[in-house]
C-alpha positions as CSV (number, residue, x, y, z in Angstrom):
1,Q,39.7,-19.2,-34.0
2,A,38.6,-22.7,-35.1
3,L,41.3,-24.3,-32.7
4,L,40.0,-22.3,-29.8
5,S,36.2,-22.9,-30.6
6,T,36.8,-26.7,-31.1
7,H,38.6,-26.9,-27.7
8,L,36.2,-24.9,-25.8
9,G,33.2,-26.6,-27.6
10,C,34.4,-30.1,-26.4
11,C,35.3,-28.9,-23.0
12,F,32.1,-27.0,-21.8
13,N,29.8,-29.7,-20.7
14,L,26.7,-29.7,-18.4
15,K,28.8,-29.6,-15.4
16,A,30.6,-26.5,-16.5
17,H,27.5,-24.9,-17.5
18,R,25.9,-25.4,-14.0
19,C,28.9,-23.8,-12.6
20,H,28.5,-20.9,-14.8
21,H,24.8,-20.4,-14.0
22,H,25.8,-20.1,-10.3
23,H,28.4,-17.5,-11.4
24,H,31.2,-19.4,-9.7
25,H,33.7,-22.3,-10.5
26,T,34.5,-25.1,-8.4
27,I,36.2,-28.5,-8.6
28,T,34.7,-30.9,-6.3
29,S,37.2,-33.6,-6.5
30,P,41.0,-34.1,-6.8
31,L,42.1,-34.6,-10.3
32,S,43.9,-37.7,-11.5
33,Q,47.4,-37.7,-13.0
34,T,45.8,-38.2,-16.5
35,S,43.3,-35.5,-16.0
36,K,46.0,-32.9,-14.6
37,R,48.2,-33.7,-17.6
38,S,45.4,-33.4,-20.1
39,A,44.3,-30.1,-18.5
40,R,47.9,-28.9,-18.6
41,I,48.2,-29.8,-22.4
42,G,44.8,-28.1,-23.2
43,L,45.3,-25.1,-21.4
44,G,48.9,-24.9,-22.8
45,N,47.6,-25.1,-26.2
46,M,45.2,-22.3,-25.6
47,L,47.8,-20.2,-24.0
48,S,50.2,-20.8,-27.0
49,L,47.2,-19.6,-29.4
50,G,46.6,-16.6,-27.2
51,G,50.2,-15.8,-27.4
52,R,50.3,-16.0,-31.2
53,L,47.0,-14.0,-31.5
54,G,48.6,-11.4,-28.8
55,R,51.8,-10.8,-31.2
56,Q,49.3,-10.1,-33.9
57,G,47.8,-7.4,-31.8
58,H,44.2,-8.9,-31.3
59,L,44.5,-9.7,-27.5
60,A,45.9,-6.4,-26.6
61,R,44.0,-5.7,-23.4
62,S,43.1,-8.9,-21.6
63,A,44.8,-12.1,-22.7
64,T,48.1,-11.2,-20.8
65,S,46.4,-11.0,-17.5
66,W,44.5,-14.1,-18.1
67,S,47.4,-15.9,-19.3
68,A,49.4,-14.8,-16.3
69,G,46.5,-16.0,-14.0
70,L,46.3,-19.3,-15.6
71,C,50.2,-19.9,-15.5
72,M,50.2,-19.0,-11.9
73,S,47.5,-21.6,-11.0
74,R,49.2,-24.8,-9.6
75,W,46.4,-27.1,-11.2
76,G,45.0,-27.9,-7.9
77,P,41.4,-27.5,-6.5
78,Q,42.0,-24.6,-4.3
79,N,44.4,-22.7,-6.4
80,S,42.6,-23.1,-9.6
81,G,39.4,-21.9,-8.1
82,Q,41.0,-18.5,-7.5
83,H,40.8,-17.9,-11.2
84,G,37.5,-18.3,-12.6
85,L,38.3,-19.0,-16.1
86,G,41.2,-21.2,-15.2
87,A,38.9,-23.1,-12.8
88,A,36.1,-23.5,-15.5
89,L,38.3,-24.9,-18.3
90,L,40.1,-27.2,-15.8
91,S,37.1,-28.6,-14.4
92,S,35.4,-29.1,-17.7
93,K,38.6,-30.7,-19.0
94,A,38.9,-32.9,-16.0
95,S,35.1,-34.2,-16.4
96,C,35.6,-34.6,-20.3
97,C,38.6,-37.0,-19.7
98,T,37.0,-38.9,-17.0
99,D,33.5,-39.2,-18.3
100,S,34.3,-40.7,-21.8
101,G,35.8,-43.9,-20.6
102,K,37.9,-44.3,-23.4
103,S,41.6,-43.2,-24.2
104,A,44.6,-43.9,-26.2
105,K,48.0,-43.1,-25.9
106,L,49.2,-40.4,-28.6
107,A,52.6,-38.7,-28.9
108,G,53.7,-40.1,-25.7
109,Y,51.0,-39.3,-23.4
110,E,47.2,-40.4,-22.6
111,V,44.5,-38.7,-24.5
112,A,40.7,-39.2,-23.5
113,F,38.2,-39.3,-26.3
114,P,34.9,-37.3,-26.0
115,S,31.8,-39.4,-25.2
116,K,28.5,-39.1,-26.7
117,E,27.3,-36.9,-23.8
118,D,30.3,-34.5,-24.5
119,A,29.2,-34.4,-28.3
120,K,25.6,-33.6,-27.5
121,Q,26.4,-30.9,-25.0
122,M,28.7,-29.1,-27.4
123,P,27.5,-25.6,-28.2
124,K,25.8,-25.4,-31.7
125,H,25.7,-21.5,-31.7
126,V,27.8,-18.6,-30.4
127,C,25.0,-17.8,-28.2
128,E,25.5,-21.1,-26.3
129,L,29.2,-20.3,-25.3
130,S,29.9,-19.3,-21.7
131,N,30.9,-15.6,-20.8
132,E,34.6,-16.6,-20.5
133,A,34.7,-18.3,-24.0
134,L,32.8,-15.8,-25.6
135,F,35.2,-13.1,-24.2
136,L,38.2,-15.0,-25.6
137,L,36.6,-15.5,-29.0
138,A,35.7,-11.7,-29.2
139,E,39.3,-10.5,-28.0
140,S,40.7,-12.6,-30.8
141,G,38.6,-10.7,-33.6
142,C,35.8,-13.0,-34.2
143,H,32.7,-10.8,-35.2
144,D,30.2,-13.1,-34.3
145,A,31.5,-13.2,-30.8
146,C,31.8,-9.5,-30.5
147,S,28.2,-9.2,-31.6
148,E,27.1,-11.8,-28.9
149,R,29.1,-10.0,-26.2
150,L,27.7,-6.8,-27.0
151,A,24.1,-8.4,-27.0
152,R,24.6,-9.7,-23.5
153,H,26.0,-6.4,-22.3
154,I,22.9,-4.9,-23.7
155,M,20.7,-7.3,-21.8
156,A,22.4,-6.4,-18.6
157,T,22.3,-2.7,-19.3
158,D,18.8,-2.5,-20.5
159,D,17.3,-5.4,-18.6
160,I,15.8,-6.9,-21.8
161,E,15.8,-10.4,-23.2
162,W,18.4,-11.8,-25.7
163,L,15.7,-11.3,-28.7
164,E,15.2,-7.7,-27.7
165,A,18.9,-7.2,-27.4
166,Q,19.5,-8.6,-31.0
167,K,17.3,-5.8,-32.3
168,V,19.4,-3.3,-30.7
169,V,22.7,-4.8,-32.1
170,K,21.1,-4.6,-35.5
171,Q,20.4,-1.0,-34.9
172,I,23.9,-0.4,-34.1
173,R,25.3,-2.2,-36.8
174,K,23.2,-0.2,-39.3
175,V,24.2,3.1,-37.9
176,D,28.0,1.8,-38.3
177,Q,27.4,0.7,-41.8
178,E,26.2,4.1,-42.8
179,V,29.8,5.5,-43.2
180,L,31.1,2.4,-44.8
181,W,30.7,3.5,-48.3
182,V,32.8,6.6,-47.5
183,T,35.6,4.7,-45.6
184,T,35.9,2.0,-48.1
185,M,36.2,4.4,-51.2
186,P,40.0,4.4,-51.2
187,Y,39.9,0.8,-51.1
188,K,37.6,0.4,-54.1
189,I,39.6,3.0,-56.0
190,G,42.7,1.0,-55.4
191,I,41.2,-2.2,-56.6
192,T,39.8,-0.5,-59.7
193,I,43.2,1.1,-60.6
194,G,45.0,-2.1,-59.9
195,V,42.6,-4.2,-61.9
196,S,42.6,-1.9,-64.9
197,T,46.2,-1.1,-65.2
198,G,47.2,-4.9,-64.6
199,T,44.9,-5.8,-67.4
200,L,45.5,-3.1,-69.8
201,C,49.3,-3.4,-69.5
202,I,49.3,-6.7,-71.1
203,P,48.0,-5.8,-74.6
204,L,49.7,-2.5,-74.4
205,C,53.1,-4.5,-74.4
206,F,52.4,-7.4,-76.7
207,H,49.4,-6.7,-79.0
208,L,50.4,-5.0,-82.1
209,P,47.1,-3.0,-82.8
210,S,47.0,-1.9,-79.1
211,V,50.8,-0.8,-79.2
212,E,50.3,1.1,-82.5
213,F,47.1,2.9,-81.4
214,F,48.9,3.9,-78.0
215,N,52.1,4.9,-79.8
216,K,50.3,7.2,-82.3
217,H,48.2,9.0,-79.8
218,F,50.5,9.3,-76.7
219,V,54.0,8.4,-77.7
220,T,54.8,9.2,-81.3
221,S,58.0,6.9,-81.4
222,P,59.3,5.7,-84.8
223,V,57.8,2.4,-86.0
224,P,60.2,-0.4,-86.7
225,E,60.2,-2.4,-89.9
226,P,57.4,-5.0,-90.5
227,E,60.1,-7.9,-90.2
228,D,60.7,-6.6,-86.7
229,L,57.3,-6.9,-85.4
230,E,56.2,-10.4,-86.5
231,T,56.0,-11.8,-82.9
232,A,54.6,-10.6,-79.7
233,W,58.2,-10.5,-78.2
234,E,59.4,-8.2,-80.9
235,V,56.2,-6.0,-80.2
236,G,57.2,-6.1,-76.5
237,A,60.8,-5.2,-77.2
238,W,59.5,-2.3,-79.1
239,A,56.7,-1.2,-76.7
240,W,59.0,-1.7,-73.6
241,N,60.9,1.6,-74.6
242,W,58.1,3.6,-73.4
243,M,56.3,1.1,-71.0
244,E,59.2,0.5,-68.8
245,P,59.6,4.0,-67.2
246,P,56.0,4.0,-65.8
247,L,55.7,0.4,-64.9
248,G,59.3,0.6,-63.2
249,T,58.3,4.0,-61.3
250,A,54.9,2.5,-60.3
251,S,56.6,-0.6,-58.9
252,F,59.2,1.4,-56.8
253,V,56.4,3.6,-55.5
254,L,54.4,0.6,-54.2
255,L,57.5,-0.7,-52.7
256,A,58.2,2.4,-50.8
257,M,54.6,2.8,-49.7
258,Q,54.9,-0.8,-48.2
259,L,58.2,0.2,-46.6
260,T,56.7,3.2,-45.2
261,R,53.7,1.2,-43.9
262,A,55.9,-1.2,-42.0
263,Q,57.9,1.4,-40.4
264,M,54.8,3.5,-39.3
265,Q,53.5,0.0,-37.7
266,N,56.8,-0.3,-35.9
267,M,56.5,3.2,-34.5
268,G,52.9,2.7,-33.4
269,V,51.7,5.2,-35.9
270,K,48.4,4.0,-37.3
271,P,48.0,3.4,-41.0
272,Y,44.7,4.3,-42.8
273,T,42.8,0.9,-42.0
274,Q,43.6,1.1,-38.3
275,W,42.9,4.8,-38.1
276,V,39.5,4.4,-40.1
277,R,38.5,1.4,-37.5
278,N,39.4,3.6,-34.6
279,W,37.4,6.6,-35.9
280,R,34.3,4.2,-36.6
281,G,34.5,3.0,-33.1
282,D,34.7,6.4,-31.6
283,R,31.8,7.5,-33.7
284,L,29.7,4.5,-32.7
285,C,30.5,5.1,-29.0
286,K,29.2,8.7,-29.2
287,K,26.1,7.4,-31.0
288,F,25.6,4.8,-28.0
289,P,27.3,6.2,-24.9
290,K,25.5,4.1,-22.3
291,Y,27.1,0.8,-23.7
292,Q,30.7,-0.5,-22.8
293,A,33.0,1.6,-25.0
294,D,35.3,-1.5,-25.5
295,F,32.7,-3.8,-26.6
296,V,31.3,-1.2,-28.9
297,K,34.6,-0.6,-30.4
298,D,35.4,-4.3,-31.0
299,F,32.1,-4.8,-32.8
300,S,32.7,-2.1,-35.2
301,A,36.4,-3.0,-35.7
302,T,35.4,-6.5,-36.8
303,L,32.3,-5.6,-38.8
304,Q,33.0,-5.9,-42.6
């Protein structure tokens, strides 16, 4: 996400913003060879990032079609104009390369440095991003981008301004957080059990008073001679007679659970975490049915 934000931040200049304002993207002059090469490298890096995120399941809906559209363009003014996102990025990248006036050869190809004007025009908040850049970040799992995308959708649906839309987003967030204490209870129980057992097993294995107390009330095993309990290692050798079965069994149970979860994911069966996210998203869609379901679900899935 940081790499994508940096790339898009330096590319969306004033010219690109004007094109976005008119809801179309055009390239007014042919690109130089350096600009074409830089555009190919920039978009290639973005497609590579999209592919990695897609393999992780974050770009399931639209990254594939966008990547195909960008790869099919021939990097020319006419063909690139057929794909809005590709034309916008290509146009902004070309102007960024040609306006800076400074470049250097790195790794065998020419790299153009951003100018001061490019730096001044860099977005300082997610609300300053274009719709295309915002959509990419939202599909990659960035909650701020999902929140901003939902706010813009609310603006278009309810015909309200951005500040009013933020109030609606805040209301949606509050409704979604009402069930977080219930859905996160298994995680809290797991954290408590893990921390407590991981901490207690150390003195119950190597601390003589703790081992003697546990043995007296729960095990009743014969106590060795005092000369056999002079060091922590000797105490551990004695305590391990009854500590090994539960600790070994617990380790195997955790290993079996991890294996089961991995095979569930391979089969497309959703583990608890994904099931909870889907349930929260469906619940939120029922609470706010007039808004785009995908936007609401993504907003809920990335909300922590």
